Legacy VTK file of the C-alpha trace (Angstrom):
# vtk DataFile Version 3.0
C-alpha trace
ASCII
DATASET POLYDATA
POINTS 67 float
-21.201 -17.478 12.272
-22.234 -19.478 9.195
-25.593 -17.715 9.128
-24.021 -14.266 8.696
-20.727 -15.137 6.989
-21.794 -13.668 3.626
-22.820 -10.280 5.024
-19.917 -10.232 7.455
-17.501 -10.703 4.582
-19.278 -7.990 2.554
-18.970 -5.536 5.448
-15.346 -6.438 6.115
-14.358 -5.860 2.490
-16.709 -2.893 2.069
-15.463 -0.757 4.940
-12.573 1.238 3.461
-9.963 0.959 6.200
-6.322 -0.078 5.959
-6.040 -3.851 6.100
-9.541 -4.497 4.828
-10.208 -5.157 1.188
-10.468 -7.803 -1.483
-7.139 -9.516 -0.804
-7.633 -9.742 2.948
-11.300 -10.651 2.559
-10.365 -13.476 0.207
-7.752 -14.728 2.652
-10.262 -14.675 5.505
-12.856 -16.473 3.379
-10.307 -19.145 2.566
-9.226 -19.536 6.194
-12.836 -19.798 7.343
-13.596 -22.364 4.651
-16.249 -20.296 2.889
-17.046 -21.795 -0.509
-15.881 -19.866 -3.589
-19.454 -19.539 -4.930
-20.399 -17.696 -1.745
-17.172 -15.762 -1.127
-16.693 -14.343 -4.636
-20.012 -12.423 -4.776
-19.454 -11.193 -1.208
-16.014 -9.815 -2.084
-17.325 -8.185 -5.300
-20.228 -6.590 -3.407
-17.808 -5.361 -0.743
-15.557 -3.806 -3.395
-18.535 -1.989 -4.901
-19.569 -0.789 -1.440
-16.072 0.527 -0.660
-15.914 2.231 -4.059
-19.211 4.030 -3.469
-18.172 5.113 0.040
-14.800 6.446 -1.133
-16.366 8.193 -4.137
-18.883 9.965 -1.933
-16.203 10.971 0.553
-13.732 12.071 -2.112
-16.001 13.890 -4.516
-18.699 14.952 -2.077
-16.803 16.071 0.991
-13.519 17.120 -0.575
-15.285 18.584 -3.602
-17.419 20.772 -1.352
-14.369 21.964 0.602
-12.326 22.819 -2.464
-15.044 24.740 -4.327
LINES 1 68
67 0 1 2 3 4 5 6 7 8 9 10 11 12 13 14 15 16 17 18 19 20 21 22 23 24 25 26 27 28 29 30 31 32 33 34 35 36 37 38 39 40 41 42 43 44 45 46 47 48 49 50 51 52 53 54 55 56 57 58 59 60 61 62 63 64 65 66
């Protein structure tokens, strides 16, 4: 688990589903004892990933349907 905890946290925060996100990812990192210097970049990267996914879905898919 320790080997993949960074990327696991990035994926957990980055997948835009209800209940996943920065707050929950930070809570999980704290409960798992992941150091702040490792958890903070993982959460930021996950937020960026979720933002890109939602932007593509919102502007790409919905934009194509509405025009």
